[in-house]
N, C-alpha and C positions, 0 to 999 in steps of 0.2 A: 926183229919182225914186229914184236909187240909195241916197241917204241914208235916205229914208223906208223903203224895203224893208229896209235894214240894221237900222234901229231896230226894225222889226216882227220881224225875224229874231232879234235879241238878246232881245227881250221874250218871244217864244214859246219860245226855248230855256231861259230862266230858269223860265218857268211849267212847261215840260215836266220839268225837273229836279225842281221842287218836287212836282209831281203824282206822278212816279215814286217819289220818296222817301216819299210819304204812303201808297202802296199797301202792303197786307200781302202779303208773299211768304213764302218759307220761314222767314226770320229774323223775321218779324213786321212789319218796316218801322217807320218813325217813328210811324205812326198808333197802334200798339199799345205804344209804349214805356211809357206810364203806365197802360194798361188791364189789364195782367196777362192777356192772352189775348183780351179782348173789344175790339172796335174802339171807340175813343172817338168816332169820327165817325158811328156808327150803322150800321144794316143796309143802308141804301140807299147808303151811301158807296161801296161797292165798284162798283156800277153807274155812279154818277156819275163816279168817278175813272177807270174804264175808258173811258167815253165821252170824258171830258176828255183822257185820254192819247191816244186815237185822233185826236181833233180837232187837238191840238197837234202830233202826229207828222206829220199830213198838211200842216198849215201850215208846219212846219219843212222838210219836203221841198220844198214848192212855193217857199218863199222861197229855199231853197238853190239850186234849179235856176234861179230867176229871177236871183239874184245871179251865178251862173256865166255865164249867157247875157249879161247886161249887161257883165260884166267882159271877156268874149271880144270883144264888139263894140267896146269901147273900144280894144283892141289895145295897151294899154300896161300894163306891170307897175307895181307900186308904186314900185319902185326907179327907174324911168324918170321918174316924176312928181316925184321929189324933186330939187330943183336941186343939181347937183354943185358942190362947193366948188372954187374955183380952186386948182390944185396949186401949192404954194409951191416956190420955188427951193430946191434942195438946199443944205444948209449947206456952206460951203467946208471941205474937209479940209486940215488943216495937215500937211505932210510934214515929218518930222524932218530937221533939217539933216544933211548928209552929214558923217560924222566925218572930220576932217582926217587923223588918224593913228589906227591901231589901237592897242590896248593894248600889244601887243608892240613896236611901233615907239617908243612913248613910254617904256616901261619894259622894256628888253631883259632877258631872263633872265640871272641871274648865272652866271658860269662857275665851275666847281668850283675852279679855280686861284685865283680872286680871293677866295673865301670862306675859304681856309685861312690861318692866321696865320703 
């Protein structure tokens, strides 16, 4: 049931987009792109497109409400429906070996008396 209404909803939305783009507005719309000011769809096209837009808008609203109600009744979000992957164990972190002696202990600084010839 949900899938059928979703398919109808998507179809109506695509038809609604096409019908709105075909209507002549301030900019002329796609219907007048080749006509130079006259509608290529004829004089009755405006009333047909207006009625089609109204019918598609009503269908779009009804399918939207129906899908919202059906989704609320299911009580799960889409993320809850997706099976979660098992968390993998974290990779062992290698600790650097403790330094046995610091640099100063291995190479003591030279004294000024030892460096003079």
